[in-house]
C-alpha positions in Angstrom: 182.5 128.9 175.7 184.1 132.2 176.7 185.9 132.2 179.8 183.0 134.1 181.5 180.5 131.5 180.5 182.7 129.3 182.2 183.0 131.3 185.6 179.2 131.4 185.4 178.9 127.7 185.0 181.5 126.4 187.9 179.9 129.1 190.0 176.4 127.1 189.2 177.9 123.7 190.0 179.4 125.0 193.6 175.7 126.8 194.5 173.6 123.7 193.6 175.9 121.5 196.1 177.0 124.1 198.8 174.9 126.9 198.8 171.3 125.3 197.6 168.8 128.4 197.1 165.6 128.5 199.1 162.5 130.6 198.8 163.0 133.4 201.0 166.5 134.1 199.4 164.8 133.5 195.8 162.1 135.8 196.8 164.9 138.4 197.9 166.4 138.5 194.5 163.1 138.8 192.8 161.8 141.6 195.4 164.9 143.6 194.6 165.0 142.9 190.8 161.1 143.9 190.7 162.1 146.9 192.5 164.9 147.9 190.0 167.7 147.7 192.2 171.0 147.5 190.6 172.3 143.9 190.2 174.9 144.1 192.4 174.3 141.8 195.4 176.6 139.0 196.5 176.3 135.8 194.7 174.9 132.5 196.6 178.3 131.2 197.3 179.6 134.5 198.5 176.4 134.9 200.5 177.7 131.6 202.0 181.1 132.4 202.9 180.1 135.3 204.5 177.6 132.9 206.7 180.4 130.4 207.3 182.7 133.5 208.4 180.2 134.5 211.2 179.9 131.2 212.4 183.5 130.6 212.5 183.7 133.9 214.4 180.7 132.6 216.7 179.5 136.0 215.7 176.8 137.6 218.1 176.7 141.1 217.1 177.4 142.1 213.2 177.7 145.3 211.1 177.2 145.7 207.8 177.8 148.8 205.9 175.8 148.8 202.3 172.3 147.1 202.7 170.9 147.1 199.2 167.8 144.6 199.1 169.1 142.8 202.0 170.1 139.8 200.6 173.7 139.6 202.1 171.7 140.6 205.3 169.7 137.4 205.0 172.8 135.3 205.2 174.7 136.9 207.8 171.7 137.2 210.2 170.7 133.3 209.8 174.1 133.0 211.4 173.3 134.9 214.4 172.0 133.3 217.5 168.5 134.0 218.7 169.4 137.1 220.8 172.1 138.3 218.2 172.3 142.0 216.5 172.9 143.0 213.1 173.0 146.5 212.1 172.8 147.3 208.7 173.3 150.6 206.9 171.7 151.6 203.5 172.4 155.3 202.0 169.3 154.9 199.6 165.7 154.9 201.1 164.2 153.0 198.3 166.5 150.1 198.6 166.2 150.0 202.6 162.6 149.5 202.0 162.9 146.6 199.8 165.5 145.2 202.3 163.2 145.6 205.1 160.3 143.7 203.5 163.0 140.8 202.3 164.3 140.4 205.9 160.8 140.4 207.5 159.7 138.0 204.9 162.8 135.7 206.2 161.7 136.2 209.9 164.9 137.8 211.2 163.5 141.4 211.5 163.9 140.9 215.2 167.5 140.3 215.0 167.9 143.0 212.1 168.1 147.1 212.5 168.2 148.6 208.9 169.5 152.3 209.3 168.9 154.9 206.5 171.2 157.6 205.4 174.5 158.2 204.4 177.0 156.1 206.1 179.4 158.5 207.3 176.1 159.9 209.0 174.9 156.7 210.6 178.4 155.7 211.8 178.8 158.3 214.7 175.6 158.1 215.7 175.9 154.5 216.2 178.9 154.8 217.9 177.0 157.4 220.5 175.2 154.7 221.3 178.3 152.9 222.4 177.4 149.2 221.4 179.1 146.3 222.1 182.1 145.6 220.2 180.9 144.0 216.7 182.4 140.6 216.1 182.3 140.9 212.3 181.9 144.1 210.0 181.2 143.6 206.1 182.0 146.5 204.2 180.0 146.7 200.6 179.0 150.3 200.2 180.2 153.0 197.7 184.1 152.2 197.2 185.5 155.8 197.5 185.0 155.8 201.1 186.4 152.4 201.8 189.0 154.0 204.4 186.7 155.9 206.3 184.3 152.6 206.5 187.4 150.5 207.4 188.5 153.3 210.1 184.9 153.3 211.5 185.0 149.7 211.6 188.1 149.7 213.6 186.7 151.8 216.0 183.6 149.7 216.4 185.2 146.5 216.8 188.0 145.1 219.2 190.8 142.4 219.4 189.4 139.2 217.1 186.7 140.8 215.2 186.6 140.1 211.6 186.4 142.9 209.0 185.4 141.8 205.5 186.0 144.3 202.5 183.8 143.6 199.3 185.2 144.3 195.4 188.7 145.0 195.7 189.9 144.1 192.5 187.8 146.8 190.5 188.3 144.4 187.6 192.0 144.7 188.1 192.1 148.3 187.8 192.8 148.3 191.7 196.7 147.5 190.9 196.8 150.8 188.8 198.4 153.6 191.1 197.6 156.1 188.4 193.9 155.3 188.0 192.2 157.9 189.2 188.8 157.0 189.7 187.1 157.2 193.4 186.5 153.3 193.6 190.0 152.6 192.7 191.6 155.4 194.9 189.3 154.4 197.6 190.0 150.5 197.5 193.7 151.1 197.1 193.6 153.5 200.3 192.0 150.7 202.2 194.0 148.1 201.2 197.0 150.1 202.1 195.2 151.2 205.6 195.2 147.8 206.3 198.6 146.6 205.0 200.3 149.2 207.4 198.1 149.5 210.5 199.5 148.1 214.0 195.5 146.9 214.8 195.0 144.8 211.7 196.4 141.7 209.8 194.7 141.3 206.4 195.2 139.7 202.9 193.0 139.9 199.6 192.0 137.4 197.5 191.2 137.5 193.7 188.1 135.8 192.5 186.0 134.7 189.3 182.4 133.7 189.0 178.9 134.5 187.9 179.8 138.1 188.4 183.1 138.2 186.7 186.6 138.9 188.0 186.8 140.6 191.6 188.0 139.9 194.9 187.6 140.6 198.7 190.0 141.4 201.7 189.7 140.0 204.9 191.3 141.7 208.1 191.2 140.3 211.9 191.7 143.1 214.6 194.8 142.9 217.0 195.3 143.8 220.3 
């Protein structure tokens, strides 16, 4: 058995006991696959982690940057109270259409606001609405803009909020300061921003699993 096969087998074991599938989540994945969306959504155990983090936070409002087909959105929205709110930003209109259907099928459309367009255009408009600070921000979009998304997350949160930045390992390339790729440069800039910002305390964790070698960063907003 290869290393990647072993990682996937362990993931399957964990998911079967700790994040078992249901028809709503399975349908969201099927709908996304049928529409030809890229298979880059979070895994079930990663979705469960996001949900647990939201619940630990006692989150009433969540901002997600990068919706794809709404799979992670469903996990997060299920952590909200009945009067909670989740704003999710998706660049691709076709992806957003799939997400809207998946979220409605999950019975969460009253909680979730899907906004279409470049996130760096949607975020200033969102800020202009002067929303209450978001309790949790999940960043999972184009990696080159990670530092910009992180800066906006800081503007839209307050003390005690949690920011989650996905896919920070880039297959190990994040450690290479000379890698010119946008995804590496953007991720390194975001990690260094977390490490050097006086209002952020964070860490990053490497992971292996069904999606291979990756990881995420967590940052808590300080006074």
